[in-house]
VOTI-265867 format. One line per 5 residues: number of its first residue (from 0); their letters; for each residue x, y, z of N, C-alpha, C, O. Coordinates in steps of 0.001 Angstrom, whole numbers, plus 500000, padded with zeros to 6 digits. Layout:
N
NUM = a = X,Y,Z,X,Y,Z,X,Y,Z,X,Y,Z  ...
END
This chain:
198
0 = xxxxx = 702868,217459,477307,702373,218210,478448,702953,217695,479761,702422,218009,480826  704038,216907,479712,704617,216374,480935,705099,217492,481845,705038,217364,483068  705584,218603,481254,706036,219716,482080,704872,220311,482863,705050,220729,484007  703681,220354,482266,702495,220861,482944,702140,219983,484133,701831,220495,485210  702181,218654,483951,701805,217763,485047,702780,217882,486210,702366,217798,487366
5 = xxxxx = 704061,218075,485928,705030,218209,487023,704809,219520,487775,704982,219569,488993  704433,220570,487070,704145,221843,487729,702920,221694,488610,702917,222106,489770  701876,221099,488042,700615,220963,488762,700789,220140,490034,700168,220453,491049  701622,219089,490005,701830,218248,491183,702478,219005,492329,702269,218660,493492  703266,220037,492020,703939,220802,493066,703048,221881,493673,703380,222442,494717
10 = xxxxx = 701931,222173,493035,701042,223235,493495,700066,222665,494523,699556,221563,494321  699788,223376,495619,698812,222870,496596,697478,222536,495933,697059,223208,494990  696819,221500,496430,695609,220971,495794,694577,222037,495421,694089,222006,494291  694210,222989,496307,693171,223949,495936,693534,224798,494715,692648,225286,494013  694839,224977,494461,695267,225835,493361,695661,225067,492106,696035,225678,491105
15 = xxxxx = 695584,223728,492140,696022,222945,490979,695211,223249,489742,695770,223389,488654  693908,223352,489887,693094,223614,488701,693373,225006,488157,693367,225204,486942  693619,225974,489034,693946,227329,488585,695258,227313,487798,695346,227899,486719  696272,226642,488341,697562,226559,487655,697427,225840,486314,698020,226258,485319  696648,224758,486288,696456,224012,485040,695757,224869,483995,696104,224818,482815
20 = xxxxx = 694777,225653,484419,694069,226538,483481,695002,227596,482909,694992,227848,481704  695805,228216,483765,696722,229258,483295,697768,228675,482358,698030,229243,481298  698373,227547,482732,699417,226942,481900,698866,226471,480557,699495,226679,479519  697700,225842,480574,697103,225347,479334,696695,226503,478440,696967,226490,477240  696039,227508,479021,695619,228664,478231,696829,229385,477651,696786,229838,476508
25 = xxxxx = 697903,229497,478422,699109,230169,477930,699647,229466,476689,699996,230117,475705  699715,228139,476735,700219,227369,475587,699315,227557,474370,699795,227793,473261  698020,227452,474585,697077,227573,473466,697058,228985,472893,697006,229147,471674  697099,230005,473735,697126,231380,473238,698382,231640,472421,698320,232301,471384  699544,231119,472886,700790,231310,472128,700712,230641,470766,701204,231184,469777
30 = xxxxx = 700097,229467,470709,700057,228708,469455,698961,229172,468507,699163,229221,467294  697800,229513,469060,696630,229759,468225,696163,231205,468229,695456,231640,467320  696566,231952,469264,696030,233290,469447,694830,233261,470373,694254,232205,470632  694465,234419,470860,693366,234543,471821,692026,234179,471182,691267,233377,471725  691747,234772,470036,690425,234606,469417,690158,233164,469003,689022,232698,469093
35 = xxxxx = 691182,232455,468552,690992,231093,468040,690957,230033,469139,690741,228854,468855  691164,230436,470367,691178,229484,471486,689857,229563,472239,689486,230616,472756  689162,228450,472292,687881,228409,472983,688003,227868,474393,688937,227131,474710  687050,228240,475236,687066,227772,476622,686960,226253,476716,687616,225639,477557  686143,225644,475862,686008,224188,475914,687335,223493,475643,687653,222486,476276
40 = xxxxx = 688110,224028,474702,689422,223456,474398,690355,223592,475607,691078,222655,475947  690334,224750,476244,691169,224966,477427,690777,223989,478531,691639,223352,479136  689475,223872,478792,688993,222981,479844,689380,221539,479573,689846,220833,480467  689184,221104,478330,689496,219718,477971,690982,219417,478150,691345,218404,478749  691837,220291,477635,693277,220033,477711,693822,220203,479127,694801,219557,479500
45 = xxxxx = 693191,221065,479909,693638,221254,481297,693086,220170,482215,693592,219980,483322  692053,219456,481766,691422,218449,482602,690682,219065,483778,690691,218533,484888  690040,220199,483509,689366,220961,484560,687903,221155,484176,687579,221321,483000  687022,221131,485174,685586,221334,484947,685271,222825,484831,685986,223674,485362  684185,223117,484124,683775,224512,483921,683525,225224,485251,683836,226407,485389
50 = xxxxx = 682964,224507,486231,682706,225124,487528,683970,225634,488187,683968,226683,488832  685048,224888,488020,686324,225299,488592,686862,226540,487873,687418,227439,488503  686689,226578,486544,687117,227759,485780,686440,229008,486328,687104,230005,486612  685123,228953,486476,684387,230139,486900,684573,230433,488392,684345,231557,488839  684987,229417,489160,685350,229669,490556,686605,230540,490618,686660,231519,491363
55 = xxxxx = 687605,230170,489826,688868,230909,489832,688818,232169,488982,689468,233164,489300  688043,232126,487897,687986,233247,486953,686523,233574,486635,686016,233199,485578  685847,234275,487556,684424,234578,487340,684167,235336,486044,683073,235260,485484  685175,236069,485565,685041,236825,484316,685282,235982,483082,685337,236519,481976  685429,234671,483241,685567,233762,482107,686872,233925,481353,687926,234154,481948
60 = xxxxx = 686789,233805,480042,687978,233796,479183,688792,235078,479313,690022,235030,479314  688122,236223,479422,688853,237488,479523,689697,237540,480798,690854,237957,480772  689109,237118,481895,689851,237135,483162,690977,236115,483148,692063,236383,483660  690729,234946,482565,691776,233931,482437,692925,234450,481578,694093,234292,481933  692592,235064,480453,693637,235592,479560,694448,236671,480256,695667,236725,480089
65 = xxxxx = 693800,237535,481035,694524,238567,481774,695465,237929,482797,696582,238406,482998  695012,236849,483443,695856,236146,484411,697059,235513,483722,698162,235511,484268  696846,234972,482519,697948,234396,481736,698982,235473,481428,700181,235254,481601  698524,236624,480976,699435,237719,480626,700156,238227,481868,701366,238449,481832  699421,238417,482975,700067,238885,484207,701137,237897,484680,702219,238301,485106
70 = xxxxx = 700827,236605,484601,701777,235582,485037,703028,235571,484156,704150,235590,484661  702826,235539,482838,703962,235515,481916,704772,236799,482019,706002,236767,482039  704078,237925,482083,704774,239207,482179,705625,239297,483430,706765,239760,483380  705074,238854,484558,705814,238900,485823,706999,237947,485810,708070,238283,486317  706818,236748,485229,707922,235778,485158,709079,236332,484332,710242,236219,484722
75 = xxxxx = 708748,236934,483183,709798,237476,482320,710476,238658,482991,711699,238782,482941  709693,239529,483619,710295,240682,484305,711231,240226,485422,712318,240781,485589  710815,239228,486178,711658,238716,487272,712978,238172,486726,714046,238471,487260  712901,237373,485665,714115,236821,485062,714987,237933,484473,716209,237926,484625  714343,238883,483802,715077,239994,483202,715791,240810,484270,716963,241152,484110
80 = xxxxx = 715094,241123,485359,715726,241905,486418,716882,241142,487067,717899,241735,487426  716725,239841,487212,717791,239021,487781,719033,239065,486892,720152,239212,487384  718831,238936,485591,719962,238963,484658,720585,240358,484570,721805,240497,484482  719735,241391,484595,720240,242763,484501,721000,243171,485756,721802,244104,485714  720760,242489,486868,721470,242802,488117,722890,242237,488118,723714,242609,488953
85 = xxxxx = 723165,241333,487171,724509,240748,487099,725485,241761,486508,725083,242727,485859  726750,241528,486741,727791,242431,486243,728196,242043,484828,729339,241667,484568  727219,242144,483915,727477,241885,482500,726858,243021,481697,725898,243638,482157  727378,243313,480516,726810,244401,479715,725341,244145,479388,724932,243009,479147  724565,245214,479386,723137,245103,479139,722844,244504,477764,721861,243783,477598
90 = xxxxx = 723701,244802,476772,723456,244255,475434,723594,242729,475402,722962,242063,474583  724430,242176,476306,724548,240719,476381,723271,240103,476949,722828,239051,476488  722687,240752,477941,721441,240264,478527,720334,240263,477474,719591,239288,477351  720225,241338,476728,719195,241426,475694,719458,240393,474595,718518,239795,474072  720714,240182,474247,721041,239149,473267,720607,237768,473725,720083,236983,472935
95 = xxxxx = 720825,237470,475009,720400,236175,475564,718877,236054,475564,718336,234976,475317  718196,237151,475838,716729,237167,475831,716213,236806,474438,715328,235962,474295  716766,237444,473430,716347,237164,472051,716706,235724,471670,715932,235053,470987  717874,235250,472108,718271,233863,471824,717268,232868,472408,716922,231881,471759  716802,233125,473629,715813,232241,474253,714507,232216,473456,713885,231166,473294
100 = xxxxx = 714107,233377,472966,712891,233438,472148,713075,232663,470848,712155,231981,470395  714259,232764,470245,714533,232037,469010,714541,230527,469242,714060,229769,468400  715077,230090,470370,715072,228666,470711,713629,228180,470862,713280,227098,470390  712806,228975,471514,711393,228622,471667,710692,228504,470320,709880,227601,470120  710998,229399,469406,710415,229350,468058,710878,228095,467333,710086,227439,466656
105 = xxxxx = 712156,227756,467472,712687,226572,466789,712054,225295,467334,711825,224344,466586  711770,225273,468637,711178,224080,469256,709718,223904,468857,709227,222777,468790  709025,224996,468595,707607,224936,468239,707321,226082,467285,707187,227230,467711  707227,225781,466005,707068,226829,464984,705745,227578,465116,705594,228668,464565  704787,227003,465842,703500,227677,466033,703541,228659,467196,702594,229413,467418
110 = xxxxx = 704627,228645,467924,704709,229406,469165,704885,230899,468907,705775,231315,468166  704028,231689,469528,704185,233133,469533,704825,233555,470840,705257,232712,471626  704886,234833,471073,705434,235324,472330,704479,235048,473477,703328,234675,473249  704942,235226,474704,704096,234927,475855,702988,235948,476094,702031,235665,476815  703108,237129,475497,702111,238187,475697,701503,238655,474385,700313,238966,474335
115 = xxxxx = 702299,238710,473321,701852,239304,472060,700562,238730,471482,699746,239509,470988  700323,237408,471512,699077,236914,470917,697825,237505,471560,696849,237785,470864  697840,237697,472878,696703,238307,473540,696704,239818,473347,695655,240429,473144  697903,240420,473412,698005,241872,473298,697512,242363,471941,696823,243379,471858  697864,241643,470882,697509,242094,469537,696017,242013,469268,695509,242703,468384
120 = xxxxx = 695306,241178,470023,693864,241037,469825,693060,241684,470951,691830,241637,470941  693742,242284,471916,693046,242752,473114,692202,243995,472883,691237,244220,473614  692535,244803,471894,691725,245995,471639,690280,245601,471365,689344,246230,471857  690117,244536,470563,688767,244078,470238,688237,243124,471310,687033,243076,471557  689127,242374,471940,688699,241292,472826,688342,241770,474231,687288,241413,474758
125 = xxxxx = 689202,242564,474832,689002,242846,476244,689917,243958,476738,691128,243918,476522  689335,244945,477396,690143,245992,478016,690956,245417,479176,692046,245905,479473  690432,244392,479824,691149,243751,480928,692451,243133,480413,693494,243267,481054  692398,242461,479266,693589,241846,478675,694541,242933,478170,695759,242809,478302  693980,243996,477592,694820,245095,477114,695603,245705,478269,696796,245981,478136
130 = xxxxx = 694940,245916,479400,695636,246500,480557,696716,245556,481092,697799,246004,481469  696429,244261,481126,697433,243293,481575,698641,243298,480633,699785,243236,481084  698384,243370,479336,699472,243410,478353,700314,244663,478533,701543,244606,478478  699651,245795,478749,700383,247046,478967,701245,246961,480222,702367,247466,480242  700720,246320,481276,701518,246135,482507,702756,245286,482230,703850,245601,482700
135 = xxxxx = 702579,244215,481469,703710,243321,481175,704788,244064,480397,705954,244065,480792  704401,244696,479294,705381,245423,478483,706023,246555,479291,707224,246802,479187  705203,247238,480096,705723,248330,480919,706745,247851,481935,707731,248539,482198  706516,246678,482507,707468,246125,483471,708804,245792,482830,709860,246014,483423  708750,245250,481595,709995,244918,480902,710757,246190,480547,711977,246255,480694
140 = xxxxx = 710024,247201,480077,710666,248480,479744,711278,249114,480988,712385,249652,480937  710556,249049,482103,711069,249632,483346,712354,248934,483787,713302,249590,484217  712386,247609,483681,713582,246867,484086,714793,247286,483255,715875,247521,483792  714596,247376,481942,715700,247791,481066,716101,249242,481319,717285,249569,481406  715094,250103,481436,715385,251520,481655,716147,251757,482946,717068,252572,482982
145 = xxxxx = 715771,251055,484005,716465,251213,485284,717921,250793,485182,718805,251451,485730  718168,249685,484473,719559,249244,484316,720359,250262,483505,721516,250535,483825  719757,250822,482467,720472,251816,481662,720799,253057,482491,721874,253636,482332  719893,253470,483369,720183,254622,484237,721333,254300,485192,722178,255153,485463  721361,253063,485700,722483,252640,486546,723793,252724,485764,724842,253051,486320
150 = xxxxx = 723716,252421,484462,724906,252465,483610,725293,253881,483194,726260,254069,482455  724538,254884,483667,724914,256266,483412,724126,256975,482319,724428,258122,481988  723122,256313,481754,722308,256976,480732,721385,257976,481423,720946,257752,482551  721093,259091,480731,720110,260011,481321,718734,259361,481236,718489,258524,480368  717835,259750,482141,716560,259059,482327,715721,259011,481056,715189,257955,480716
155 = xxxxx = 715591,260122,480350,714737,260162,479156,715276,259233,478077,714517,258494,477450  716578,259273,477864,717181,258424,476838,717098,256951,477233,716860,256092,476384  717291,256661,478499,717201,255279,478989,715804,254723,478753,715658,253610,478246  714777,255484,479114,713397,255012,478959,713016,254868,477490,712345,253908,477111  713440,255813,476669,713136,255751,475239,713821,254546,474584,713217,253862,473758
160 = xxxxx = 715064,254290,474947,715793,253161,474381,715201,251838,474850,715086,250898,474063  714822,251757,476127,714197,250539,476644,712904,250244,475889,712644,249096,475526  712097,251269,475653,710848,251094,474902,711131,250633,473482,710438,249762,472956  712146,251214,472865,712505,250821,471495,712954,249363,471441,712573,248637,470523  713749,248929,472401,714255,247552,472420,713115,246554,472608,713042,245557,471890
165 = xxxxx = 712226,246812,473568,711098,245907,473786,710190,245888,472550,709691,244831,472164  709979,247036,471941,709162,247107,470721,709790,246297,469595,709088,245590,468871  711108,246396,469445,711807,245640,468407,711644,244139,468627,711368,243390,467690  711817,243712,469869,711732,242276,470182,710325,241753,469920,710156,240712,469285  709325,242465,470403,707941,242009,470210,707556,242022,468730,706872,241112,468261
170 = xxxxx = 707984,243031,468005,707722,243073,466561,708415,241933,465828,707853,241338,464908  709642,241636,466246,710390,240536,465621,709720,239196,465861,709739,238326,464990  709123,239022,467046,708397,237775,467325,707234,237598,466348,707016,236507,465821  706498,238671,466115,705368,238594,465187,705852,238307,463769,705276,237465,463080  706907,239000,463324,707442,238772,461975,708005,237363,461830,707816,236724,460795
175 = xxxxx = 708690,236877,462848,709259,235528,462786,708171,234474,462702,708288,233501,461957  707118,234675,463469,706017,233710,463420,705337,233745,462050,704994,232699,461499  705146,234927,461510,704502,235073,460207,705346,234456,459098,704825,233768,458220  706652,234708,459144,707554,234198,458106,707901,232735,458300,708315,232071,457350  707742,232220,459507,708082,230830,459775,709561,230588,459962,710024,229452,459858
180 = xxxxx = 710316,231649,460240,711751,231489,460505,712195,232562,461496,711404,233418,461893  713458,232507,461889,713955,233396,462947,714752,234576,462418,715475,235214,463183  714642,234887,461121,715448,235987,460576,715183,237315,461281,716117,238060,461579  713927,237607,461545,713602,238880,462201,714192,238935,463605,714669,239984,464039  714160,237816,464312,714759,237788,465650,716267,237985,465580,716838,238707,466398
185 = xxxxx = 716916,237345,464606,718368,237524,464468,718712,238976,464132,719671,239530,464669  717935,239584,463250,718180,240984,462881,717964,241901,464079,718720,242847,464297  716931,241611,464845,716627,242423,466017,717706,242284,467077,718047,243255,467753  718239,241088,467224,719305,240868,468213,720465,241817,467936,720936,242513,468835  720921,241840,466689,722056,242685,466321,721710,244155,466465,722515,244926,466986
190 = xxxxx = 720526,244563,466014,720148,245982,466074,719954,246451,467499,720381,247553,467844  719320,245643,468341,719101,246035,469732,720432,246154,470467,720642,247085,471246  721326,245204,470212,722633,245277,470878,723405,246513,470438,724073,247156,471248  723312,246839,469163,723985,248051,468660,723416,249294,469320,724163,250190,469714  722102,249352,469442,721451,250501,470064,721874,250648,471523,722049,251765,472009
195 = xxx = 722038,249536,472219,722378,249564,473631,723854,249883,473880,724230,250271,474987  724679,249721,472863,726105,250040,473017,726385,251523,472901,727456,251975,473304  725442,252302,472357,725691,253722,472112,725739,254504,473415,725940,255719,473399
END
């Protein structure tokens, strides 16, 4: 957790506990899933008191999980848009995205995607988390679709292809975690790149 402590030290004091809660919850949700992660575990690992949790997240676990998804979704969208703005083929950007996910899986076999563990359980868990997950996925699709339109694709085809690519990647993350290897991610990398070359 040394990376967490370095992040927390850079955050202004009033927001340190909020940042620690989001970072700790994000790690636990990726590894264990939303349902299997309890508030006491988050508080203990974040080194934060319950009063601070409810100060920052009056809605408790659901509000914290939505904040985790919004944060991860926005970070990925920002990075994706930055890479898509470069003068490189879109299929190369998507290939690099999948490669980063595969590296993360190799470093921690328990690791799921940054949004999928909450998204897959959000129907039963929380409409707030479901909406945050939809925003995250929608932002990634929008970033890809916009780049495809810049590349000359018609709008409907660009949006449909962007949705298909994000769906493939998220599905591959779930299959890779279930199988315990990166075969699904490797297959998705090749298929997504092929789809984007058409």
